N, C-alpha and C positions, 0 to 999 in steps of 0.2 A: 331560095335562100334557106338554109337549114333552122329548122324550128327552134333548134338551140340558141341560135343568134337572134331569135325575135327581139326587137327593141323593146327596153322596159317602158311600160306605158300605165296609165292610170287604171286600165282594166286589160290586164294581162291574158285573161281568157278570151276575151273578144279580139284581141290582136293575134292571139295565136288561131282563132276560128278563122278569122280573115286570111291569115297566112296558108292554113291548110285549103282554104277556098281557092286561092290562087294557084296552088299546086294541082287542082283539079279533083280533089276530093270533095265526096259529098257530105256536108256537115250538118248535123242535127244538135239541139240543144239537150240536156239531160238534167233531169231534176239535181238540183244542189245536194251533194253528199251522197247521192245513189247512182244507180246504173241503169233507171228506167227513164225513157225519153218523155220530155215534157209535151211533146207534139204526136200526131199520128204521122208516123214517121214512113209509112209503108211507100208513099209516093215518091220518097228521097232515094229509093232504090232505083228509080228510073229516071229521075230528073234532079239535078243538084239545085240547092237552095242558092238564091241570088245574094250578092252582097247586101243589099237594102233589107233583105229578110232576115239575114243573120244579125246586122246591126240592130235591127228591131228586137229579136229574140233576146240579146244580151243587154240591151238597153232597159228591157222590161225586167230582166233577172240577171242582173250583173255576175252573180256568182254560180251561173248555170255551168255544169260539167259539160266538156266537149265529147259528143260523139262522131266517129267516122264512120259511114256505111260501108260496108267491105263488098267485094265481088267486082263485077264488071263495071259498075257505076263510077267506082274510084280506082280502077285498075290495081286493086289491092287485095291481097290475101294474108291473113294473119294467122300465124301459129301461136298458141297459148301454151306455154310450159308452166304448169303448176308446182312441179317438185323435182327435186334433184333427180329421182328415178327417171321422170319423163324427159329431162336433159340427157341423161345417159342413153335412153332408148332411142333418141335422136340421131345420136353419133354414128350409128350403122346406116343412115340415110344421106350421108354427106353434109351434115350441119357443121363439123368440126372446124371447117375452114370458111363458113359464111360470114362474109363481112357486111351483113344487111343492116338496116335500122333496127334497133332494139330498145323497148320501153321496159323500164323495171316498174312493175306493179306495186301498189302499196303493201301488199301481204308477201312481197319479195319473190313473185313470179315474173316471168317475162313474156313480152309479146313481140315477136319476130316478124318484121314487115317484108313481104315479097311482092312482087309483082303477080297479077291475077292471070293465071294460065289460060291462054287464048283458046277460043273453040271448044271449051269444056264447060258444064254446067254444074259446078260444085258449090253445095251450099255451106251447111255447117254441120259439125259432127263433134262428140264427146267421148273421151274415154276408149276409143278404139286402139290407140297407142297409149299405154297406161302413163299417167301423169301429163297427158297434153290433150288439148281442143283445138279445133280450128275454125275460121269464120271466112266463108266466101259469101255468095249470093244469099241474100235474105239475113245476113248478120250485121252487127256494128261492133266496135270497140271503143272504150274511154282512151282519149289522148291526152297527152300532157297540156297544159298543167292541172288538169282535173284532179279532185280529192276526193277520198272516200269519206264515210261519215266522221271518221275519228281524225281528219284533217290531214292524213297522210297522202302525199302527192304521187301522181303518175311521172316518171322522170325518164328523160332519154339517156340512154347509155352509149348509143350510138346515135347520132344526129341524122334526121330524115331529110333525104333530097332524092328525087327522081334517079340521079345520077347514080347512086349508091344503093337504090333498091334492086334486088336481085331477082332473078328467076328461081322458083323453088327447086330444090335438087330432084333430078329425075327420078331417084329411087323412091322418094317420099311422095311424089306425086303418083307414082305406080302403086305404091301400097294402100293409100288411102282410096285410089280408084278402085281396087280390086276388093277392098274391104266392103265399101259401100254397095257397088254394083253388084257383088256377089258372084263373079264369074271365076272365083278359084276356091279351092278348099282351105280355108283360113286355119284348120286346126292341124295341118301337116308340118308347119314350121313353128317349133315352140320358141325359137330364138326371136321370133317377132313381138312377143309378149303383148299380145292383143286380146282384147275380149271377145268371146264367142258370141256375145249377144248381138242379133243382126237387127239392122235397121236400114231403111233406103235414104240415102242423103237427098234424094231429090223430093222428099215429102218429111214434114216435121212429125218425129214420133212423140205423141203426147204423152205416152207412157214410160218414155225413158226415165231412169233415175233421176231424181231432183225435179221432175214435173210432175210425178205421179199424185201427190196431195192436192195439188192445185187442180189437176185434169178430174180427179174424182169430184171434187167439188162443183166444179163446172158441168159435170154430167149430172150431178145430183140435182143441180139448181135448174138445169133445162128439163128434167123429168118432173119436178115441182111446178114449173111454169106451164108445163103441159098436162097438169092436173092428174098426174099419176099418184097411186097410193104410196105411202111410205114403205109397205111391204113390198111392192113390186120394184121399187127403187133398190131397197136392201139386196133382193136376188140380183139384180143387174150388177150392182157394185161388188157383191161378194164373189160373184162368177170371175169378175176381172180380177181381182186380188188374188183368188186362188189360182189362176192362171199363171201367176208370178211365183207360186210355191208358198202363199200368205194366206193366214187365216186369222183375220184381226176384227171380229165383230163390233169392238168399241171404236175402232177407227172408223168404220163404216156407219155406224149409228152417229157419231159425232158430225160426220159429213153430211148426212141426211139432215139433222136436226138443224144445223147452220143454214142448209141450202133452204128449208123450209120457212126459216125465221126470214131469211133475206126476201123469200118470195111473198111472204105476208106483208112486210114492209113495203113492197111495192104496190101493194093494193090500197095504199092509203090515198087519202084526197091530193092528188096531184095538183090541182089548181092551188090549194091552200099552200101547199109546199113552193110553188113556183110564185105566188103573193110574197111569202116570207123572204124568199129569195131575193126578189125585186127590192123589198123595203130595206135589206141589208146591204144592197149593192149601190153604189153611187157611180154617175158617169155612164160609159159607154161599156157594154158587154156582149159576148157571142153567146149564141144558143149553144154551141159545143162547150163553151167554159160552164155555162149553167148545168149543163146535163151531166158533166163530171162531178161539179158539187153536189148534185142531186143523185148521183149513181144511177143515171137512165143510160140504158144500154141497148135493150132490144128495140127491134123495128116498131112495135107496138107502143112502146113507151115513148121514143122519139117523135111518133106521130101525134101521140097525146100532148106531148109537150109544145108541138108547133101550135095544135090547136088552143092550148091555154094561153100561150104568148099572144095569139091574136085576139083573145078575150081580153087579156091584160091591157091590150090598145084601147079597145072600146071603153074599159074602167078608168082611162086615163093614167095608168101606172107608168107606160113606157110609150116612145114613139120610135118608128123606123129610124135608123141613122144610117147615113152614108149609102154607096151603092154596093156595099159588100152583103151578100146573102147572110141572113141570119144575124145580123147586127143591130143592136138597139141600144137606146139611151133611156135611162130612168128620167122620169118627171119629177122634178122636185117639188115635194108635197110641203116643205116647210116656208113659213115666211119669217122674215127678221126686219120688222117695223123699225123705221129710222125715227129716232127720238130727237126730232128737230126743235122741240119746244126746250129741252133741257141742254142743248148742245153748248159746248164752250168754244166760242168762236175766237178765242184769244191766240194768236200764233205763237209758235214755239220760237224761242230766242235763239234759232240755229244759224250758226256763222259758216260761210263757205270760203273756201280758198278764192281768191280773185274777186271776192266781195260780190258774188252772185246773189246774196241775200239783200242787197240794196235795190234788187228789180222783184224779187220773189218773196212769198210768204210759205211757210212750212207749218202743217197742222199735225195733230194727232193722227196716226196712222197713215201717213203718207209715204209714198215709195220715190225715191230719187234714183234716176238711172244714169251712169256716167258711161258712154259708150267712146271708147278710147282705141286709136290705132295701135299697133303693137310698138311698145317703146316709147309712147307718146307721153307717159306720165301718169297713168291710171293709178297704180300703187301709190305715187307720191301724193296724188291728189286726195286718196282715201286716208292716207296716214295723217296729213295735214287736217282733213276733216275732222279725225279722231281726236286728235290734239286740242282744236279750237273748241270742241264741245264736250269733252271729258268731265267737266264740272257741271254739266246741264243734267246729265242722267247717265246710267251706266253705259258704258261702250263695249259692245260684243265684237270682235274683229275677227272675221273668219277668212284666212288665207288658203288658197288653193295652190299655192306655189312655194311660199317659204316654209318648208316642213322642218328645216333645220334651225334651231336657234341662232347659229352664227350669221346667217345672212340677215336674220331680221335685225340683230344687234348691230350689224354694220350700217344697215340703214338708219336706225335710231341715232347712232352716234353722229351720222352727218348733220342731224338736227340741231345739235349743241344745245339742248334743253336739260340735259341730266337725266338719269335714270328715274328719278322719282317722278317725273312728269309722265313717264310711260306706264308706271305700275297701277295707274287708275284704269287702264284698259286692259281687258281680258283679251289676249291673243290666242287663237287656236288654229289648228290645220285641218282643213275640210275640202273636200273634192265633190260632195254630192249631198242629198237627202238635207238640204239647208232648212226646209220648214221644220225639220225635227228639233234644230238647234236655234231656233229665233228667240230672242227675248223680247215678248210682246210688249214690255213697257220699257224698253231701252233703246238705245241707238245701236242698230245693227248695221255692220258693214261686211259685204261679201266681195272679196277681192282675189280672184273675179269668178263669175258664174261661167263655167266652162261650157263652151258651146257645143262639144261634141262634133259628128259629122255633118256634112251637108244635108245628109237625108234626114237629119234630125232637126233642121233649122225651125220648121214648122212648130216644134215643141217648146221653143224658147218663151213666147208669150204664155203659155201654160205654166211654165216652171215659175215664172214672175209672178202670176196669179196666186199661185199655191204658197209662195213665200208671203205675199202681201196678205193673204187671209189669215195669217197667224198675228198679224199686228193688233194691238188695242190702243194704248197710249203712247207706244213708241214708233219710231220711223225705220226705214231700211234704206241704205244705200247700197246699190247692185251695179258693180262694175262689169262691164261686157266688152268683149272684142267687137272692133270695126273695120271694116275693109275701107281702105283709103279712097277706093272709087265709088263708094256708096255713102248715102247720106245719113243713114241708120246704122245700129249695130246689129251684130250676127241675130237673125231672125225677122229682120225688115221693120216696116213701121208698126207692126204688131206689138213690139217690145215697147211702144208709147202707151199702150192701152191703160196699163195700170199705174203709171208713173204721173206724179204731179209736178215733176221737174224733170226734164230730160236734157242732158248736156252732151256735148261731143267734144273731144280732144283730138287736134291734128299733131302729127310729128312736127310739122314747120311752127309750131308755137301758136295755135289759135283754139280757143274755148269758145265755143257757141251754146247759147240757150236755144235748144230747139224747140222746146215747149215749156210754157209756165202756166199752170192752170190757175193759180191764184197771184195776181200782181200786187206789187207793193204800193205802186201809184196806179189807181184805176184809169188814168189818163196816159200811161206810158206802158205801151205793149212791149215786153221783153223779148216776145217770140222772135227768133233769128237774130237777136244783137250777138256780137261777138267782140272778143277782146284778144289782142296779141299779148304773148308773154314771153319771158325766158325762164328756163328752170335750170337753177343753180345748184350743183353738186348732188343732182338728183332728187332734191327735195324742196327747194325754196323757190316759190313761184313769184316772179317779180312781173307786174304788168308793164307793158310797152304801150304808151300812149293811153287814149280813153276807149270807152266801150262804143261801138259803132252798130250801124244797121247794116244789113246785107246790101252789096252794090257800092257802099261807100269805099273809099280808098285807103289801104293799108299804110301803115307807117313807112313803108318801103315803096310806097307810091304804086303798088300794084293794086287791083281790084279783086275782092273775094267773090268768087263764082263758084257755083255747083259743078 
């Protein structure tokens, strides 16, 4: 499927990344707004990331840019045209009739996508044909709909599909091969307009233009760690720059001072740094993540980090977590005493559609989960709940579907209660990060908590817990999707953990109290009680018969079974 036709979704980046994966490309996440990979990407030059891995990356960082690893792994070779001069220079190599996929870059350049030439080991190259670069083995490119730091996107000019990806023009393949392998005299044909600076494509040239500043610093830093003198480092670096025809002592001195400063900082008390990092971290973390935060990179530093982490275990700061190597969980050092002596045991005067409140009590800080089958009436139930309780405390209604006011207004009009009744309710559109917008002292309604993919089902109980943790004197009603063939909503029985009341709604018109923590009548357990209903005009719930217990006969003489 052409990427230009990727269906609109809540996370277009994730959808595009999965589409690229389906096409056989090796996909990696890129830091939002940048070109630097978020992960150590070398392994993905040999093995493509799996769909669950990609989903995990973009779930953790939804706005991550998309990188496609070029070369044999993706059967992809990309020509990068930076300037109009570069475009003109390529015409002589057969590019004028090329109908291959093309990406427009944020700065007006173009990426031309070709099949990777079989049987060749062509890596990356820059500046050999003026105004152009290319990416083969060992490279990657940013793909649409990634954006640069200014928010400008990469866009398809010609959609991508394997059927339309062409082989590179033979003339271009020949010229880059000869330029880099060095088996022809590059200076004889001035019409080629190529640089005479020689580099071997099979090995990265750390001294090519654009890399020199960073490479000088890395060399100076290595010499500093090796306990060389600054005078020795100066002689080494000045010799290298003079080989380029440059003599800039200040540049060299700046690199040396920066390198020595970095090296000195590495000699600090690593154990204390790791303690401080653990205290500022909560939950599960990886050793590799911590190493990045603390800028640990050498083998010795990483070895010392491992020793310090083991010491942190003995100090009770962390514990080993899961089966993954280098994965830890912080030990919660804080205590939150429960003030039971001054607790207010008065239930809130909450009203439910279909009179669920006759069987349950709701208190401050409670979570109510409404797990409904598709089109069973979740939104109708939530809107009724909002109307019934709008005068009790502020109602904060967050919808993940009704982005346009027209759909919401149509639903409101079906209730025939007048616009003034709805003005007391704050309606907003939101699809994620619900804890950020919870009113801790109001009635919060989430319609609905989007479940994501099957691979993320295990996260649903945690998402509910994070929402619940924001409550103080208020409550939250969380609507979630439910599979008709399963008892609980998406995420399974774990979605009941923080709920004080858990309801399910079936499309055939049955509402069930799956769980009620505090009963209205201590002698009447409401768990698994159900009632039949009819939903008129998509908004009015009318009970059919009385509340019943599991196994009792329905009004249509059938028996409710799981």
